[in-house]
SEGUKE-874266 format. One record per atom (N, C-alpha, C, CB): residue in three letters; x negated, z negated, y. Coordinates in steps of 0.2 Angstrom, whole numbers, padded with zeros to 4 digits, always signed. Glycine has a CB too. Example, Ala and Ser with C-alpha at 12.3 -4.5 7.8 and 13.67 -1.06 7.14 Angstrom:
BEGIN
ALA-0066-0039-0028/ALA-0062-0039-0022/ALA-0066-0039-0016/ALA-0057-0045-0022/SER-0064-0035-0011/SER-0068-0036-0005/SER-0064-0039+0000/SER-0070-0029-0003/
This chain:
BEGIN
VAL+0618-0162+0163/VAL+0611-0163+0163/VAL+0609-0170+0159/VAL+0607-0163+0170/ASP+0613-0175+0161/ASP+0612-0181+0157/ASP+0613-0181+0150/ASP+0616-0187+0160/ARG+0618-0177+0148/ARG+0620-0176+0141/ARG+0614-0172+0137/ARG+0627-0172+0140/LYS+0611-0167+0141/LYS+0606-0164+0138/LYS+0600-0168+0136/LYS+0604-0158+0142/LYS+0599-0173+0141/LYS+0593-0178+0141/LYS+0595-0182+0135/LYS+0592-0181+0147/GLN+0601-0185+0134/GLN+0603-0189+0129/GLN+0602-0186+0122/GLN+0610-0192+0130/ALA+0604-0179+0122/ALA+0603-0176+0116/ALA+0596-0175+0114/ALA+0607-0169+0116/THR+0592-0173+0119/THR+0585-0172+0117/THR+0582-0179+0115/THR+0581-0170+0123/MET+0583-0185+0118/MET+0581-0191+0116/MET+0583-0193+0109/MET+0583-0197+0121/ALA+0590-0191+0108/ALA+0592-0193+0101/ALA+0589-0189+0096/ALA+0600-0191+0101/GLU+0587-0182+0097/GLU+0583-0178+0093/GLU+0576-0181+0091/GLU+0583-0171+0095/THR+0573-0183+0097/THR+0566-0186+0096/THR+0566-0192+0092/THR+0564-0188+0103/GLU+0571-0197+0093/GLU+0572-0203+0089/GLU+0573-0201+0082/GLU+0577-0207+0092/THR+0577-0196+0081/THR+0578-0194+0074/THR+0572-0191+0071/THR+0584-0188+0073/ALA+0568-0187+0074/ALA+0562-0185+0072/ALA+0557-0190+0070/ALA+0559-0180+0077/VAL+0557-0195+0074/VAL+0552-0201+0073/VAL+0554-0205+0067/VAL+0552-0205+0080/SER+0561-0206+0067/SER+0563-0210+0061/SER+0562-0206+0054/SER+0570-0212+0062/ALA+0562-0199+0055/ALA+0562-0195+0049/ALA+0554-0195+0047/ALA+0564-0188+0050/GLY+0550-0197+0051/GLY+0543-0197+0049/GLY+0538-0192+0052/GLY+0542-0196+0041/THR+0541-0188+0056/THR+0537-0183+0060/THR+0534-0186+0066/THR+0541-0176+0061/MET+0528-0184+0068/MET+0525-0187+0073/MET+0526-0183+0080/MET+0517-0188+0072/VAL+0528-0187+0085/VAL+0529-0183+0091/VAL+0522-0182+0095/VAL+0534-0188+0096/LYS+0522-0176+0097/LYS+0516-0174+0101/LYS+0517-0174+0109/LYS+0513-0167+0099/VAL+0512-0176+0112/VAL+0512-0176+0120/VAL+0507-0171+0122/VAL+0511-0183+0123/LEU+0508-0168+0128/LEU+0503-0163+0130/LEU+0497-0167+0134/LEU+0506-0158+0135/CYS+0491-0165+0133/CYS+0485-0167+0136/CYS+0486-0167+0144/CYS+0479-0164+0134/CYS+0485-0172+0147/CYS+0486-0172+0154/CYS+0481-0167+0158/CYS+0486-0179+0157/MET+0476-0165+0155/MET+0471-0161+0158/MET+0471-0154+0156/MET+0464-0164+0157/CYS+0472-0153+0150/CYS+0472-0146+0148/CYS+0478-0143+0145/CYS+0466-0145+0142/GLY+0483-0148+0143/GLY+0489-0146+0141/GLY+0490-0144+0133/GLY+0491-0140+0145/ILE+0485-0146+0129/ILE+0486-0144+0122/ILE+0490-0150+0119/ILE+0480-0143+0119/PRO+0494-0149+0114/PRO+0497-0155+0111/PRO+0493-0160+0107/PRO+0503-0152+0106/VAL+0493-0166+0108/VAL+0489-0171+0105/VAL+0494-0177+0103/VAL+0484-0174+0110/ASP+0491-0181+0098/ASP+0495-0187+0097/ASP+0495-0192+0103/ASP+0492-0191+0090/PRO+0500-0196+0104/PRO+0500-0200+0109/PRO+0494-0205+0109/PRO+0507-0204+0110/ASN+0491-0206+0115/ASN+0486-0212+0115/ASN+0486-0215+0122/ASN+0479-0209+0114/PRO+0483-0220+0124/PRO+0484-0223+0130/PRO+0483-0219+0136/PRO+0479-0229+0131/SER+0478-0214+0136/SER+0477-0210+0142/SER+0480-0203+0141/SER+0469-0208+0143/ASN+0483-0201+0135/ASN+0486-0195+0134/ASN+0482-0189+0136/ASN+0493-0194+0139/THR+0476-0190+0133/THR+0471-0184+0134/THR+0468-0182+0127/THR+0465-0186+0139/CYS+0466-0176+0126/CYS+0463-0174+0120/CYS+0456-0176+0120/CYS+0463-0166+0119/ALA+0453-0176+0114/ALA+0446-0178+0113/ALA+0441-0175+0117/ALA+0444-0178+0105/SER+0442-0168+0118/SER+0437-0164+0122/SER+0437-0166+0129/SER+0438-0157+0120/CYS+0443-0167+0132/CYS+0444-0169+0139/CYS+0441-0176+0140/CYS+0451-0168+0141/LEU+0443-0180+0135/LEU+0440-0187+0136/LEU+0433-0187+0136/LEU+0443-0191+0130/ALA+0430-0183+0131/ALA+0422-0183+0131/ALA+0419-0180+0137/ALA+0420-0179+0125/ALA+0423-0175+0140/ALA+0420-0172+0147/ALA+0421-0177+0152/ALA+0424-0166+0148/THR+0426-0181+0152/THR+0427-0186+0158/THR+0423-0193+0157/THR+0434-0187+0160/SER+0422-0195+0151/SER+0419-0201+0150/SER+0411-0200+0148/SER+0422-0205+0144/ASP+0407-0205+0151/ASP+0400-0205+0150/ASP+0398-0211+0146/ASP+0396-0204+0156/VAL+0397-0211+0140/VAL+0395-0217+0136/VAL+0388-0219+0137/VAL+0397-0216+0129/THR+0384-0215+0140/THR+0377-0217+0142/THR+0376-0220+0148/THR+0373-0211+0141/LYS+0382-0221+0152/LYS+0381-0225+0158/LYS+0379-0232+0157/LYS+0388-0225+0162/GLY+0374-0233+0161/GLY+0371-0240+0161/GLY+0364-0240+0156/GLY+0376-0245+0159/ILE+0363-0235+0153/ILE+0357-0235+0149/ILE+0351-0231+0152/ILE+0359-0232+0142/ALA+0346-0234+0152/ALA+0340-0231+0156/ALA+0338-0225+0152/ALA+0334-0236+0157/THR+0336-0219+0156/THR+0334-0213+0152/THR+0326-0213+0153/THR+0337-0207+0155/GLU+0323-0217+0157/GLU+0316-0218+0158/GLU+0313-0225+0157/GLU+0314-0214+0165/ALA+0308-0226+0155/ALA+0305-0232+0154/ALA+0297-0232+0154/ALA+0308-0236+0148/GLN+0294-0237+0154/GLN+0286-0237+0154/GLN+0284-0242+0148/GLN+0283-0240+0160/LEU+0279-0239+0145/LEU+0275-0243+0140/LEU+0268-0243+0141/LEU+0276-0239+0133/HIS+0265-0249+0139/HIS+0258-0250+0141/HIS+0254-0250+0135/HIS+0257-0257+0145/GLN+0248-0246+0135/GLN+0244-0245+0129/GLN+0237-0247+0131/GLN+0244-0238+0126/CYS+0233-0251+0127/CYS+0226-0252+0129/CYS+0222-0246+0127/CYS+0224-0259+0125/ARG+0218-0244+0132/ARG+0214-0238+0131/ARG+0208-0240+0126/ARG+0211-0236+0138/GLY+0206-0246+0126/GLY+0200-0248+0121/GLY+0202-0248+0114/GLY+0197-0254+0123/CYS+0207-0252+0112/CYS+0209-0253+0105/CYS+0215-0249+0103/CYS+0210-0260+0104/GLN+0219-0245+0107/GLN+0225-0241+0106/GLN+0231-0245+0104/GLN+0223-0236+0101/ARG+0231-0252+0106/ARG+0237-0256+0104/ARG+0242-0255+0110/ARG+0235-0263+0103/TRP+0248-0257+0108/TRP+0254-0257+0113/TRP+0256-0264+0115/TRP+0259-0253+0109/HIS+0257-0264+0121/HIS+0260-0271+0124/HIS+0267-0272+0122/HIS+0259-0271+0132/ARG+0268-0278+0119/ARG+0275-0280+0116/ARG+0278-0284+0121/ARG+0274-0283+0109/ASP+0276-0290+0122/ASP+0279-0295+0127/ASP+0273-0299+0129/ASP+0285-0299+0124/ALA+0274-0304+0133/ALA+0269-0309+0136/ALA+0263-0310+0131/ALA+0272-0315+0138/ASN+0258-0306+0133/ASN+0251-0306+0130/ASN+0251-0305+0122/ASN+0248-0313+0131/LYS+0256-0301+0120/LYS+0256-0299+0113/LYS+0255-0291+0113/LYS+0263-0301+0110/TRP+0251-0289+0109/TRP+0249-0282+0108/TRP+0249-0281+0100/TRP+0242-0281+0111/ILE+0252-0275+0099/ILE+0253-0273+0092/ILE+0250-0266+0091/ILE+0261-0273+0090/ALA+0247-0265+0085/ALA+0244-0258+0083/ALA+0250-0254+0080/ALA+0238-0259+0078/CYS+0251-0248+0083/CYS+0256-0244+0080/CYS+0253-0236+0080/CYS+0263-0244+0084/ASP+0255-0233+0075/ASP+0253-0225+0076/ASP+0258-0222+0080/ASP+0253-0222+0068/LEU+0256-0216+0083/LEU+0261-0212+0086/LEU+0267-0210+0082/LEU+0258-0206+0090/GLU+0273-0210+0084/GLU+0279-0208+0080/GLU+0280-0212+0074/GLU+0278-0201+0078/SER+0278-0218+0074/SER+0279-0223+0069/SER+0286-0227+0070/SER+0273-0228+0068/ARG+0288-0230+0065/ARG+0294-0234+0065/ARG+0293-0240+0070/ARG+0296-0237+0058/GLU+0287-0243+0069/GLU+0285-0249+0074/GLU+0285-0247+0081/GLU+0278-0252+0072/LEU+0283-0241+0083/LEU+0283-0239+0090/LEU+0290-0237+0092/LEU+0278-0232+0090/MET+0294-0234+0087/MET+0301-0233+0089/MET+0305-0240+0091/MET+0305-0229+0083/ALA+0303-0245+0087/ALA+0306-0251+0088/ALA+0304-0254+0095/ALA+0305-0256+0082/LEU+0298-0253+0096/LEU+0295-0255+0103/LEU+0299-0251+0109/LEU+0288-0254+0103/CYS+0299-0245+0108/CYS+0303-0241+0113/CYS+0310-0243+0114/CYS+0302-0233+0111/LEU+0313-0244+0108/LEU+0320-0246+0109/LEU+0321-0253+0112/LEU+0324-0246+0102/ALA+0316-0257+0111/ALA+0316-0264+0114/ALA+0315-0263+0122/ALA+0311-0268+0111/HIS+0312-0258+0124/HIS+0310-0257+0131/HIS+0316-0253+0135/HIS+0303-0254+0132/THR+0321-0251+0131/THR+0326-0247+0134/THR+0332-0251+0136/THR+0329-0241+0129/SER+0332-0252+0143/SER+0337-0257+0146/SER+0344-0253+0145/SER+0336-0258+0153/GLY+0349-0258+0143/GLY+0356-0256+0143/GLY+0358-0254+0136/GLY+0357-0250+0147/LEU+0354-0254+0131/LEU+0356-0252+0124/LEU+0360-0257+0120/LEU+0350-0250+0120/GLY+0358-0264+0122/GLY+0361-0269+0118/GLY+0368-0272+0122/GLY+0357-0275+0118/LYS+0370-0268+0127/LYS+0376-0270+0131/LYS+0382-0266+0129/LYS+0374-0270+0138/ASN+0388-0269+0131/ASN+0394-0265+0131/ASN+0396-0262+0125/ASN+0394-0260+0136/LYS+0395-0266+0119/LYS+0398-0263+0113/LYS+0395-0256+0111/LYS+0405-0263+0112/ILE+0389-0255+0113/ILE+0386-0248+0111/ILE+0383-0249+0104/ILE+0381-0246+0117/ARG+0384-0244+0100/ARG+0381-0244+0093/ARG+0376-0238+0093/ARG+0387-0243+0088/LEU+0370-0239+0091/LEU+0365-0234+0090/LEU+0366-0231+0083/LEU+0358-0238+0091/ILE+0367-0225+0083/ILE+0368-0221+0077/ILE+0362-0218+0074/ILE+0373-0216+0078/ASP+0358-0215+0079/ASP+0352-0211+0077/ASP+0347-0212+0082/ASP+0353-0204+0074/ALA+0340-0212+0080/ALA+0335-0211+0085/ALA+0329-0207+0082/ALA+0332-0218+0087/GLY+0327-0202+0085/GLY+0322-0198+0083/GLY+0317-0196+0088/GLY+0325-0192+0079/TRP+0311-0194+0086/TRP+0306-0192+0090/TRP+0306-0185+0092/TRP+0299-0193+0087/ILE+0305-0183+0099/ILE+0304-0177+0101/ILE+0297-0176+0102/ILE+0309-0175+0107/TRP+0294-0170+0100/TRP+0287-0169+0100/TRP+0285-0168+0107/TRP+0285-0163+0096/THR+0279-0171+0109/THR+0276-0170+0116/THR+0269-0169+0115/THR+0278-0176+0121/GLU+0265-0166+0120/GLU+0258-0165+0119/GLU+0255-0172+0119/GLU+0255-0161+0125/PRO+0250-0174+0115/PRO+0247-0180+0115/PRO+0244-0182+0122/PRO+0242-0181+0110/HIS+0241-0178+0125/HIS+0238-0179+0132/HIS+0243-0180+0138/HIS+0233-0174+0133/SER+0249-0179+0136/SER+0254-0179+0142/SER+0256-0186+0144/SER+0260-0176+0140/MET+0254-0191+0140/MET+0255-0198+0141/MET+0263-0199+0142/MET+0252-0200+0148/ARG+0267-0196+0138/ARG+0274-0196+0138/ARG+0276-0197+0130/ARG+0277-0190+0141/LEU+0281-0200+0129/LEU+0285-0201+0123/LEU+0292-0199+0124/LEU+0283-0208+0119/LYS+0295-0195+0120/LYS+0302-0194+0121/LYS+0306-0195+0114/LYS+0303-0186+0122/VAL+0312-0199+0115/VAL+0316-0201+0109/VAL+0323-0198+0111/VAL+0316-0208+0108/ARG+0326-0195+0105/ARG+0333-0193+0106/ARG+0337-0198+0103/ARG+0333-0186+0102/LEU+0341-0201+0106/LEU+0346-0206+0104/LEU+0353-0203+0103/LEU+0346-0212+0109/THR+0356-0206+0098/THR+0363-0204+0097/THR+0367-0211+0097/THR+0365-0200+0091/ILE+0372-0212+0102/ILE+0375-0218+0102/ILE+0383-0217+0101/ILE+0374-0222+0108/GLN+0386-0222+0100/GLN+0394-0222+0100/GLN+0396-0228+0104/GLN+0397-0223+0092/LYS+0402-0227+0107/LYS+0405-0232+0111/LYS+0413-0231+0111/LYS+0402-0232+0118/GLU+0416-0236+0111/GLU+0424-0236+0111/GLU+0426-0235+0118/GLU+0427-0242+0108/VAL+0429-0230+0120/VAL+0431-0229+0127/VAL+0438-0231+0129/VAL+0430-0222+0129/GLN+0442-0231+0123/GLN+0449-0233+0124/GLN+0450-0237+0117/GLN+0454-0228+0125/SER+0456-0240+0117/SER+0458-0243+0111/SER+0459-0238+0105/SER+0464-0248+0111/GLY+0454-0238+0100/GLY+0454-0234+0095/GLY+0451-0227+0096/GLY+0461-0232+0093/THR+0448-0225+0102/THR+0445-0219+0103/THR+0437-0220+0104/THR+0448-0216+0110/ILE+0433-0218+0099/ILE+0426-0219+0099/ILE+0423-0212+0101/ILE+0424-0222+0093/LEU+0419-0212+0106/LEU+0415-0206+0108/LEU+0408-0207+0106/LEU+0415-0205+0115/GLN+0405-0201+0103/GLN+0398-0201+0101/GLN+0394-0196+0106/GLN+0397-0199+0094/GLN+0388-0198+0108/GLN+0385-0194+0113/GLN+0377-0195+0111/GLN+0386-0196+0120/ALA+0373-0189+0112/ALA+0366-0189+0111/ALA+0363-0188+0118/ALA+0364-0184+0106/PHE+0357-0191+0119/PHE+0353-0190+0125/PHE+0346-0192+0124/PHE+0356-0194+0131/THR+0342-0190+0129/THR+0335-0191+0128/THR+0332-0196+0133/THR+0331-0184+0129/VAL+0328-0201+0130/VAL+0325-0206+0134/VAL+0317-0204+0134/VAL+0326-0213+0131/GLU+0314-0204+0140/GLU+0307-0203+0141/GLU+0303-0209+0143/GLU+0306-0197+0146/TYR+0298-0210+0139/TYR+0294-0216+0140/TYR+0287-0214+0143/TYR+0293-0220+0134/VAL+0285-0216+0149/VAL+0279-0215+0152/VAL+0274-0220+0149/VAL+0279-0215+0160/VAL+0268-0218+0147/VAL+0263-0222+0144/VAL+0258-0223+0149/VAL+0259-0219+0138/ARG+0257-0230+0151/ARG+0252-0232+0156/ARG+0247-0236+0152/ARG+0256-0237+0161/ASN+0241-0235+0155/ASN+0235-0238+0152/ASN+0234-0245+0155/ASN+0228-0234+0153/GLN+0233-0250+0151/GLN+0232-0257+0153/GLN+0227-0261+0148/GLN+0239-0261+0154/GLN+0222-0264+0150/GLN+0218-0267+0145/GLN+0221-0274+0142/GLN+0211-0269+0148/CYS+0220-0274+0135/CYS+0223-0280+0132/CYS+0218-0286+0133/CYS+0224-0279+0124/ILE+0220-0292+0132/ILE+0216-0298+0133/ILE+0209-0298+0130/ILE+0219-0305+0131/GLU+0209-0296+0123/GLU+0203-0295+0119/GLU+0198-0290+0122/GLU+0205-0293+0112/CYS+0201-0284+0124/CYS+0196-0279+0127/CYS+0194-0281+0134/CYS+0200-0273+0128/GLN+0198-0285+0138/GLN+0195-0288+0144/GLN+0189-0293+0143/GLN+0201-0291+0148/ALA+0190-0297+0138/ALA+0185-0302+0136/ALA+0179-0298+0134/ALA+0187-0307+0131/GLU+0179-0293+0130/GLU+0174-0289+0127/GLU+0170-0286+0133/GLU+0176-0284+0122/PHE+0174-0283+0138/PHE+0171-0280+0144/PHE+0167-0284+0148/PHE+0177-0276+0148/ARG+0170-0290+0149/ARG+0166-0295+0153/ARG+0160-0298+0150/ARG+0171-0302+0154/GLN+0160-0298+0143/GLN+0154-0300+0140/GLN+0148-0295+0140/GLN+0155-0302+0133/GLY+0150-0289+0140/GLY+0146-0283+0140/GLY+0143-0282+0147/GLY+0149-0277+0138/SER+0146-0284+0152/SER+0143-0283+0159/SER+0138-0288+0162/SER+0148-0281+0164/
C-alpha cells in the first residue's frame, strides 16, 4: 500500500514538474477544480457566500412636499429629478454598508415603480473578494421609502402665510 502511495505521489510530482495542473475535487459537489484555499468550485462558493451581507436593502429618503427637493444632510436640500444621476448618488449615500469591507460597486440602475407608491428601487451589482484571489459578483435590489418632510425654506414660508 505504501509503495502504491509513493508511486502515485511520484507521478503527481512528475505531472506538476511537466507543467500540467493538478486538479482537486470540489468538497461540496465533487467536480474537478484548480486548487484554492477552500477547495470549492465557483458555483458552490457563490451558493455558500453572501457578498451582500451587511448592506442595507431598505432605507428612507426625505422629500419636501412643497418644493420637491430631497434632504441631503444637516439642513441641506438638493433639487433632483426622479431617476437622475444626482438622486442615484443620494440614494447610494443613504445605503449603509456600501463603503465597507472592500466592496466594489459595479453597476447601479433604476427599477421602475409607480410615482405615487412613494418607493424608489435600485438594482445594485457589487463585487467582493471572499478568498484570496476569488472575487464574487452579486446583484440585489435596494428599496428606498420616500417620506415627506418640509425643508427650512418651506417651513418659513408656511409660517409667514399663516
